[in-house]
TIBANU-449948 format. One record per residue (C-alpha): residue number from 0; x, y, z. Coordinates in nm, 4 decimals, m for minus. Layout:
N
+-------+----------+----------+----------+
: vexza :       c1 :       c2 :       c3 :
+-------+----------+----------+----------+
:   NUM :        X :        Y :        Z :
...
+-------+----------+----------+----------+
***
This chain:
336
+-------+----------+----------+----------+
: vexza :       c1 :       c2 :       c3 :
+-------+----------+----------+----------+
:     0 :   3.4442 : m14.4963 :   1.7954 :
:     1 :   3.5842 : m14.3070 :   2.0953 :
:     2 :   3.2259 : m14.2105 :   2.1908 :
:     3 :   3.1101 : m14.5740 :   2.1732 :
:     4 :   3.4017 : m14.6843 :   2.3908 :
:     5 :   3.3612 : m14.3970 :   2.6382 :
:     6 :   3.7266 : m14.2947 :   2.6075 :
:     7 :   3.9205 : m14.0207 :   2.4358 :
:     8 :   4.0535 : m14.0339 :   2.0806 :
:     9 :   4.4103 : m14.0575 :   2.2108 :
:    10 :   4.3223 : m14.3686 :   2.4129 :
:    11 :   4.1675 : m14.5309 :   2.1053 :
:    12 :   4.4838 : m14.4553 :   1.9077 :
:    13 :   4.7053 : m14.6016 :   2.1780 :
:    14 :   4.4913 : m14.9125 :   2.2092 :
:    15 :   4.4935 : m14.9766 :   1.8352 :
:    16 :   4.8697 : m14.9143 :   1.8294 :
:    17 :   4.9526 : m15.1566 :   2.1159 :
:    18 :   5.0775 : m14.8784 :   2.3431 :
:    19 :   5.1972 : m15.0195 :   2.6797 :
:    20 :   5.0216 : m14.7396 :   2.8718 :
:    21 :   4.6811 : m14.8914 :   2.7866 :
:    22 :   4.5673 : m15.1786 :   3.0070 :
:    23 :   4.4912 : m15.5165 :   2.8531 :
:    24 :   4.1236 : m15.4891 :   2.9537 :
:    25 :   4.0838 : m15.1443 :   2.7934 :
:    26 :   4.2688 : m15.2473 :   2.4795 :
:    27 :   4.0577 : m15.5615 :   2.4379 :
:    28 :   3.7351 : m15.3681 :   2.4922 :
:    29 :   3.8293 : m15.1001 :   2.2374 :
:    30 :   3.9341 : m15.3601 :   1.9838 :
:    31 :   3.6072 : m15.5468 :   2.0301 :
:    32 :   3.4104 : m15.2250 :   1.9664 :
:    33 :   3.6340 : m15.1499 :   1.6673 :
:    34 :   3.5561 : m15.4941 :   1.5283 :
:    35 :   3.1811 : m15.4417 :   1.5776 :
:    36 :   3.1971 : m15.1026 :   1.4069 :
:    37 :   3.4265 : m15.2252 :   1.1301 :
:    38 :   3.6917 : m14.9725 :   1.2297 :
:    39 :   4.0440 : m14.9873 :   1.0929 :
:    40 :   4.3237 : m14.7296 :   1.1113 :
:    41 :   4.3158 : m14.5199 :   0.7963 :
:    42 :   4.6180 : m14.6808 :   0.6328 :
:    43 :   4.4737 : m15.0275 :   0.6825 :
:    44 :   4.1350 : m14.9170 :   0.5527 :
:    45 :   4.2938 : m14.7805 :   0.2373 :
:    46 :   4.4818 : m15.1065 :   0.1967 :
:    47 :   4.1601 : m15.3071 :   0.2235 :
:    48 :   3.9939 : m15.0902 :  m0.0402 :
:    49 :   4.2811 : m15.1670 :  m0.2738 :
:    50 :   4.2149 : m15.5383 :  m0.2498 :
:    51 :   4.4234 : m15.6507 :   0.0466 :
:    52 :   4.7468 : m15.4619 :  m0.0206 :
:    53 :   4.9891 : m15.5577 :   0.2580 :
:    54 :   5.3063 : m15.3646 :   0.3341 :
:    55 :   5.5326 : m15.2762 :   0.6229 :
:    56 :   5.7929 : m15.0022 :   0.6357 :
:    57 :   6.1558 : m15.0065 :   0.7435 :
:    58 :   6.3233 : m14.6774 :   0.8332 :
:    59 :   6.7001 : m14.6922 :   0.7913 :
:    60 :   6.9546 : m14.4717 :   0.9716 :
:    61 :   7.0896 : m14.1487 :   0.8315 :
:    62 :   7.4587 : m14.2402 :   0.8515 :
:    63 :   7.7342 : m14.3954 :   0.6450 :
:    64 :   7.7356 : m14.7325 :   0.8176 :
:    65 :   7.6230 : m15.0266 :   0.6091 :
:    66 :   7.5435 : m15.2706 :   0.8904 :
:    67 :   7.1682 : m15.2322 :   0.8431 :
:    68 :   7.1685 : m15.3698 :   0.4862 :
:    69 :   7.1598 : m15.7412 :   0.5886 :
:    70 :   6.8999 : m15.6486 :   0.8527 :
:    71 :   6.6677 : m15.5083 :   0.5871 :
:    72 :   6.7297 : m15.8031 :   0.3549 :
:    73 :   6.6293 : m16.0614 :   0.6153 :
:    74 :   6.3285 : m15.8532 :   0.7249 :
:    75 :   6.2207 : m15.8420 :   0.3609 :
:    76 :   6.2486 : m16.2199 :   0.3309 :
:    77 :   6.0448 : m16.2817 :   0.6468 :
:    78 :   5.7777 : m16.0316 :   0.5444 :
:    79 :   5.7595 : m16.1649 :   0.1886 :
:    80 :   5.7037 : m16.5159 :   0.3196 :
:    81 :   5.3949 : m16.3804 :   0.4992 :
:    82 :   5.2698 : m16.2001 :   0.1890 :
:    83 :   5.3886 : m15.8514 :   0.2831 :
:    84 :   5.5873 : m15.6027 :   0.0811 :
:    85 :   5.8600 : m15.3977 :   0.2491 :
:    86 :   5.8946 : m15.0248 :   0.1902 :
:    87 :   6.2320 : m14.8729 :   0.2807 :
:    88 :   6.2446 : m14.5105 :   0.3996 :
:    89 :   6.5763 : m14.3309 :   0.4603 :
:    90 :   6.5774 : m14.0469 :   0.7099 :
:    91 :   6.8059 : m13.8542 :   0.4740 :
:    92 :   6.8216 : m13.5380 :   0.6823 :
:    93 :   6.4429 : m13.5055 :   0.7196 :
:    94 :   6.3632 : m13.2069 :   0.9393 :
:    95 :   6.2271 : m13.3431 :   1.2643 :
:    96 :   6.4198 : m13.6694 :   1.2245 :
:    97 :   6.2793 : m14.0160 :   1.2707 :
:    98 :   5.9503 : m13.9100 :   1.4299 :
:    99 :   5.8794 : m13.6814 :   1.1333 :
:   100 :   5.9431 : m13.9677 :   0.8899 :
:   101 :   5.6883 : m14.1774 :   1.0769 :
:   102 :   5.4348 : m13.8936 :   1.0753 :
:   103 :   5.4738 : m13.8940 :   0.6984 :
:   104 :   5.3706 : m14.2593 :   0.6842 :
:   105 :   5.0118 : m14.1458 :   0.7463 :
:   106 :   4.9996 : m14.0901 :   0.3706 :
:   107 :   5.1652 : m14.4215 :   0.2823 :
:   108 :   4.9907 : m14.7563 :   0.2506 :
:   109 :   5.1838 : m14.9256 :   0.5249 :
:   110 :   5.0518 : m15.1172 :   0.8241 :
:   111 :   5.3499 : m15.1171 :   1.0578 :
:   112 :   5.7082 : m15.0010 :   1.0884 :
:   113 :   6.0508 : m15.1326 :   1.1837 :
:   114 :   6.2795 : m14.8534 :   1.2990 :
:   115 :   6.6556 : m14.9104 :   1.2967 :
:   116 :   6.8736 : m14.7184 :   1.5448 :
:   117 :   6.6436 : m14.4972 :   1.7507 :
:   118 :   6.7905 : m14.2024 :   1.9434 :
:   119 :   6.4588 : m14.1249 :   2.1174 :
:   120 :   6.2135 : m14.4124 :   2.1399 :
:   121 :   5.9496 : m14.2112 :   2.3265 :
:   122 :   5.8924 : m13.9547 :   2.0509 :
:   123 :   5.8986 : m14.2255 :   1.7862 :
:   124 :   5.6429 : m14.4305 :   1.9776 :
:   125 :   5.4184 : m14.1265 :   2.0058 :
:   126 :   5.4456 : m14.0733 :   1.6295 :
:   127 :   5.3380 : m14.4334 :   1.5685 :
:   128 :   5.0430 : m14.3852 :   1.8016 :
:   129 :   4.9366 : m14.0697 :   1.6204 :
:   130 :   4.8904 : m14.2575 :   1.2945 :
:   131 :   4.7775 : m14.5832 :   1.4555 :
:   132 :   5.0456 : m14.8297 :   1.3454 :
:   133 :   5.2500 : m15.0753 :   1.5524 :
:   134 :   5.6274 : m15.0616 :   1.5562 :
:   135 :   5.9359 : m15.2663 :   1.6408 :
:   136 :   6.2831 : m15.1234 :   1.7016 :
:   137 :   6.6191 : m15.2667 :   1.6094 :
:   138 :   6.8095 : m15.0586 :   1.8573 :
:   139 :   7.0847 : m15.1001 :   2.1128 :
:   140 :   7.1367 : m14.7315 :   2.1858 :
:   141 :   6.8272 : m14.6669 :   2.4007 :
:   142 :   6.8154 : m14.7399 :   2.7727 :
:   143 :   6.4466 : m14.6467 :   2.8015 :
:   144 :   6.2438 : m14.8521 :   2.5552 :
:   145 :   5.8862 : m14.8070 :   2.4317 :
:   146 :   5.8813 : m15.0732 :   2.1591 :
:   147 :   5.9680 : m15.4401 :   2.1399 :
:   148 :   6.3407 : m15.3832 :   2.0778 :
:   149 :   6.5838 : m15.6150 :   1.9015 :
:   150 :   6.9573 : m15.5953 :   1.9661 :
:   151 :   7.2742 : m15.7976 :   1.9867 :
:   152 :   7.3883 : m15.9134 :   2.3295 :
:   153 :   7.6468 : m15.6380 :   2.3555 :
:   154 :   7.7748 : m15.7158 :   2.7032 :
:   155 :   7.8231 : m16.0874 :   2.6377 :
:   156 :   7.9797 : m16.0250 :   2.2975 :
:   157 :   8.2288 : m15.7724 :   2.4331 :
:   158 :   8.3122 : m16.0028 :   2.7217 :
:   159 :   8.3965 : m16.2778 :   2.4719 :
:   160 :   8.6298 : m16.0429 :   2.2840 :
:   161 :   8.8042 : m15.9379 :   2.6066 :
:   162 :   8.8441 : m16.3011 :   2.7154 :
:   163 :   8.9898 : m16.3842 :   2.3744 :
:   164 :   9.2555 : m16.1152 :   2.4127 :
:   165 :   9.3468 : m16.2490 :   2.7548 :
:   166 :   9.3525 : m16.6069 :   2.6224 :
:   167 :   9.6143 : m16.5215 :   2.3601 :
:   168 :   9.8393 : m16.3908 :   2.6344 :
:   169 :   9.7634 : m16.0182 :   2.6300 :
:   170 :   9.7252 : m15.8357 :   2.9602 :
:   171 :   9.7898 : m15.4665 :   2.8948 :
:   172 :   9.4705 : m15.4067 :   2.6964 :
:   173 :   9.3509 : m15.0622 :   2.5940 :
:   174 :   8.9834 : m14.9894 :   2.5238 :
:   175 :   8.8773 : m14.7333 :   2.2630 :
:   176 :   8.5232 : m14.6026 :   2.2681 :
:   177 :   8.3646 : m14.2809 :   2.1498 :
:   178 :   8.1662 : m13.9957 :   2.2936 :
:   179 :   7.9139 : m14.0342 :   2.0121 :
:   180 :   7.8480 : m13.8102 :   1.7168 :
:   181 :   7.8476 : m13.4312 :   1.7627 :
:   182 :   7.5660 : m13.3483 :   2.0032 :
:   183 :   7.5343 : m13.7172 :   2.0946 :
:   184 :   7.1928 : m13.7261 :   1.9259 :
:   185 :   7.2367 : m13.9977 :   1.6645 :
:   186 :   7.3216 : m14.2640 :   1.9202 :
:   187 :   7.0787 : m14.1562 :   2.1879 :
:   188 :   7.1751 : m14.2963 :   2.5254 :
:   189 :   7.4659 : m14.5044 :   2.3815 :
:   190 :   7.3606 : m14.8096 :   2.5793 :
:   191 :   7.5689 : m15.0378 :   2.3571 :
:   192 :   7.8868 : m14.8406 :   2.4273 :
:   193 :   7.8329 : m14.8500 :   2.8020 :
:   194 :   7.7724 : m15.2264 :   2.7946 :
:   195 :   8.0794 : m15.2997 :   2.5842 :
:   196 :   8.3044 : m15.0949 :   2.8096 :
:   197 :   8.1551 : m15.2499 :   3.1226 :
:   198 :   8.2169 : m15.6001 :   2.9864 :
:   199 :   8.5816 : m15.5096 :   2.9192 :
:   200 :   8.6170 : m15.3861 :   3.2767 :
:   201 :   8.4457 : m15.6868 :   3.4326 :
:   202 :   8.6423 : m15.9478 :   3.2360 :
:   203 :   8.9757 : m15.7891 :   3.3245 :
:   204 :   8.8836 : m15.7671 :   3.6914 :
:   205 :   8.7609 : m16.1290 :   3.6955 :
:   206 :   9.0958 : m16.2352 :   3.5517 :
:   207 :   9.2840 : m16.0465 :   3.8223 :
:   208 :   9.4003 : m15.7751 :   3.5803 :
:   209 :   9.3647 : m15.4287 :   3.7284 :
:   210 :   9.1696 : m15.1840 :   3.5121 :
:   211 :   9.3961 : m14.8918 :   3.4243 :
:   212 :   9.1809 : m14.5865 :   3.3547 :
:   213 :   9.4575 : m14.4356 :   3.1423 :
:   214 :   9.4036 : m14.7168 :   2.8908 :
:   215 :   9.0369 : m14.6261 :   2.8350 :
:   216 :   9.0095 : m14.3647 :   2.5607 :
:   217 :   8.6982 : m14.1850 :   2.4371 :
:   218 :   8.7601 : m14.0704 :   2.0813 :
:   219 :   8.5389 : m13.7894 :   1.9433 :
:   220 :   8.3313 : m13.9529 :   1.6719 :
:   221 :   8.4031 : m13.6886 :   1.4102 :
:   222 :   8.7772 : m13.7609 :   1.4409 :
:   223 :   8.7565 : m14.1350 :   1.3790 :
:   224 :   8.7571 : m14.1070 :   0.9994 :
:   225 :   9.0708 : m13.8909 :   1.0014 :
:   226 :   9.2679 : m14.0757 :   1.2636 :
:   227 :   9.2989 : m14.1450 :   1.6323 :
:   228 :   9.5186 : m13.8665 :   1.7747 :
:   229 :   9.4497 : m13.9729 :   2.1339 :
:   230 :   9.6146 : m14.3123 :   2.0760 :
:   231 :   9.9569 : m14.1906 :   1.9600 :
:   232 :  10.0658 : m14.0282 :   2.2877 :
:   233 :   9.9375 : m14.3293 :   2.4830 :
:   234 :  10.1449 : m14.5734 :   2.2784 :
:   235 :  10.4522 : m14.3524 :   2.3114 :
:   236 :  10.4080 : m14.3242 :   2.6887 :
:   237 :  10.3348 : m14.6931 :   2.7513 :
:   238 :  10.5279 : m14.9497 :   2.5485 :
:   239 :  10.3705 : m15.2326 :   2.7500 :
:   240 :  10.0332 : m15.2090 :   2.5684 :
:   241 :   9.9888 : m15.5392 :   2.3889 :
:   242 :   9.6245 : m15.5253 :   2.2753 :
:   243 :   9.3596 : m15.2742 :   2.1770 :
:   244 :   8.9863 : m15.3447 :   2.1935 :
:   245 :   8.7956 : m15.1105 :   1.9616 :
:   246 :   8.4343 : m15.0666 :   2.0719 :
:   247 :   8.3220 : m15.0825 :   1.7084 :
:   248 :   8.4965 : m15.1881 :   1.3900 :
:   249 :   8.5222 : m14.8424 :   1.2330 :
:   250 :   8.7638 : m14.7401 :   1.5074 :
:   251 :   9.0041 : m15.0137 :   1.3986 :
:   252 :   9.1049 : m14.8415 :   1.0738 :
:   253 :   9.2620 : m14.5330 :   1.2373 :
:   254 :   9.4052 : m14.7533 :   1.5117 :
:   255 :   9.5836 : m14.9739 :   1.2584 :
:   256 :   9.7127 : m14.6668 :   1.0749 :
:   257 :   9.8540 : m14.5242 :   1.3975 :
:   258 :  10.0208 : m14.8541 :   1.4832 :
:   259 :  10.1748 : m14.8749 :   1.1354 :
:   260 :  10.3004 : m14.5166 :   1.1636 :
:   261 :  10.4829 : m14.6133 :   1.4816 :
:   262 :  10.6201 : m14.9361 :   1.3254 :
:   263 :  10.4230 : m15.1443 :   1.5753 :
:   264 :  10.3456 : m15.4876 :   1.4327 :
:   265 :   9.9956 : m15.6347 :   1.4441 :
:   266 :   9.9404 : m15.8789 :   1.6034 :
:   267 :  10.2993 : m15.9632 :   1.7066 :
:   268 :  10.3434 : m15.6496 :   1.9158 :
:   269 :   9.9840 : m15.5349 :   1.9627 :
:   270 :   9.6700 : m15.7373 :   1.8903 :
:   271 :   9.3623 : m15.5469 :   1.7739 :
:   272 :   8.9970 : m15.6501 :   1.8007 :
:   273 :   8.6644 : m15.4836 :   1.7289 :
:   274 :   8.2895 : m15.5305 :   1.7511 :
:   275 :   8.0136 : m15.5576 :   1.4840 :
:   276 :   8.1760 : m15.7444 :   1.1910 :
:   277 :   8.0674 : m15.4926 :   0.9347 :
:   278 :   8.2527 : m15.4280 :   0.6066 :
:   279 :   8.5387 : m15.2442 :   0.7734 :
:   280 :   8.6514 : m15.5651 :   0.9443 :
:   281 :   8.7375 : m15.7204 :   0.6073 :
:   282 :   8.8770 : m15.4077 :   0.4409 :
:   283 :   9.1496 : m15.3282 :   0.6943 :
:   284 :   9.4921 : m15.4894 :   0.6925 :
:   285 :   9.5286 : m15.7180 :   0.8745 :
:   286 :   9.1661 : m15.8250 :   0.8725 :
:   287 :   8.9969 : m15.7711 :   1.2054 :
:   288 :   8.9029 : m16.0100 :   1.4822 :
:   289 :   8.5604 : m15.8986 :   1.6002 :
:   290 :   8.2249 : m15.9891 :   1.7545 :
:   291 :   7.9772 : m16.0538 :   1.4731 :
:   292 :   7.6311 : m15.9130 :   1.5300 :
:   293 :   7.3568 : m16.1510 :   1.4087 :
:   294 :   7.2160 : m15.8985 :   1.1611 :
:   295 :   7.0074 : m16.1433 :   0.9592 :
:   296 :   6.8578 : m16.3007 :   1.2682 :
:   297 :   6.7732 : m15.9601 :   1.4142 :
:   298 :   6.6022 : m15.8432 :   1.0949 :
:   299 :   6.3984 : m16.1602 :   1.0722 :
:   300 :   6.2986 : m16.1405 :   1.4395 :
:   301 :   6.1883 : m15.7780 :   1.4010 :
:   302 :   5.9693 : m15.8629 :   1.1026 :
:   303 :   5.8155 : m16.1584 :   1.2852 :
:   304 :   5.7342 : m15.9467 :   1.5929 :
:   305 :   5.5739 : m15.6818 :   1.3745 :
:   306 :   5.3698 : m15.9427 :   1.1883 :
:   307 :   5.2535 : m16.0753 :   1.5255 :
:   308 :   5.1232 : m15.7276 :   1.6087 :
:   309 :   4.9422 : m15.7086 :   1.2749 :
:   310 :   4.7776 : m16.0427 :   1.3423 :
:   311 :   4.6283 : m15.9107 :   1.6682 :
:   312 :   4.8901 : m16.0340 :   1.9157 :
:   313 :   5.0693 : m15.7986 :   2.1525 :
:   314 :   5.4440 : m15.8656 :   2.1690 :
:   315 :   5.5921 : m15.7704 :   2.5024 :
:   316 :   5.7668 : m15.4341 :   2.5166 :
:   317 :   6.1106 : m15.5530 :   2.6198 :
:   318 :   6.4598 : m15.6004 :   2.4815 :
:   319 :   6.5079 : m15.9155 :   2.2760 :
:   320 :   6.8821 : m15.9902 :   2.2682 :
:   321 :   7.0599 : m16.2219 :   2.0261 :
:   322 :   7.4085 : m16.3667 :   2.0833 :
:   323 :   7.7104 : m16.2502 :   1.8888 :
:   324 :   7.9831 : m16.4732 :   1.7462 :
:   325 :   8.3555 : m16.4228 :   1.7918 :
:   326 :   8.5257 : m16.4173 :   1.4512 :
:   327 :   8.9014 : m16.4602 :   1.4845 :
:   328 :   9.1102 : m16.3102 :   1.2058 :
:   329 :   9.4690 : m16.2039 :   1.1444 :
:   330 :   9.4636 : m15.9005 :   1.3761 :
:   331 :   9.4884 : m16.1295 :   1.6797 :
:   332 :   9.6179 : m16.4582 :   1.5410 :
:   333 :   9.9717 : m16.5313 :   1.6567 :
:   334 :  10.2313 : m16.5566 :   1.3835 :
:   335 :  10.3616 : m16.9075 :   1.3204 :
+-------+----------+----------+----------+
***
């Protein structure tokens, strides 16, 4: 087919895989020739030979977080409604990571892929192009994107949390983030962390509250499960702290333990809030006020964008953001 189109094999692969580097005119011309020649990428051809087998793949992160489970469930429902099965592939320590998992899909009867949490979108996009399948990312870690990318509106959600803390009368608000996992590879460019911290800063400044750099703590990720040693000295040195904004819910557990160890009452003395509304938010005591990511909506949107690609459309390579919802629980509610 590349000879008929007068282009290289790589260009054909990119055109069939909706790569943004291929112009609309070139892509349309190659697809028209492919249609005339009856060409399909190998996985699609195998599917047709099996009587119209339709499937898409979802690659889930290699970590202990459970936030992606409702994402996969809603993607499954949207795909099933369109007659597609969903195949779930864990990374599970695969050598070569996410891109290697996608390379392995060349031997799987799947027609497209949803990738969840992508540390390096460029290499993953190239892997999709190599096997000729379209992809959609559910990813708020990447700054540079190469797929249609679904994420929560991190900045707006964090701003709502910060405004909530101010509205309940707190003004000495600490922010706890993280430097990412060891090597900072799992979270890529940590776009979501930067946006959440920036929202905290902007809301305080807009309210006339000076941002105190000493109240912004970056906790090494591998310490968060054991505790938050950076917080103890801060609380001992500054008894005016009256709220703590955890950049993600998992940070709240060690924060609440540290506060309890120092006999600091939550929320009477210090209010605590998080971001994500994953399981941790309900398991801690008191239960956590947080920004709820619209997991089901994001999974459904990702499946719909991928199905658009499979129908011949070309979804725009951009970030599709969905609003969060503030969920107020006992960790910030004033005692009556």
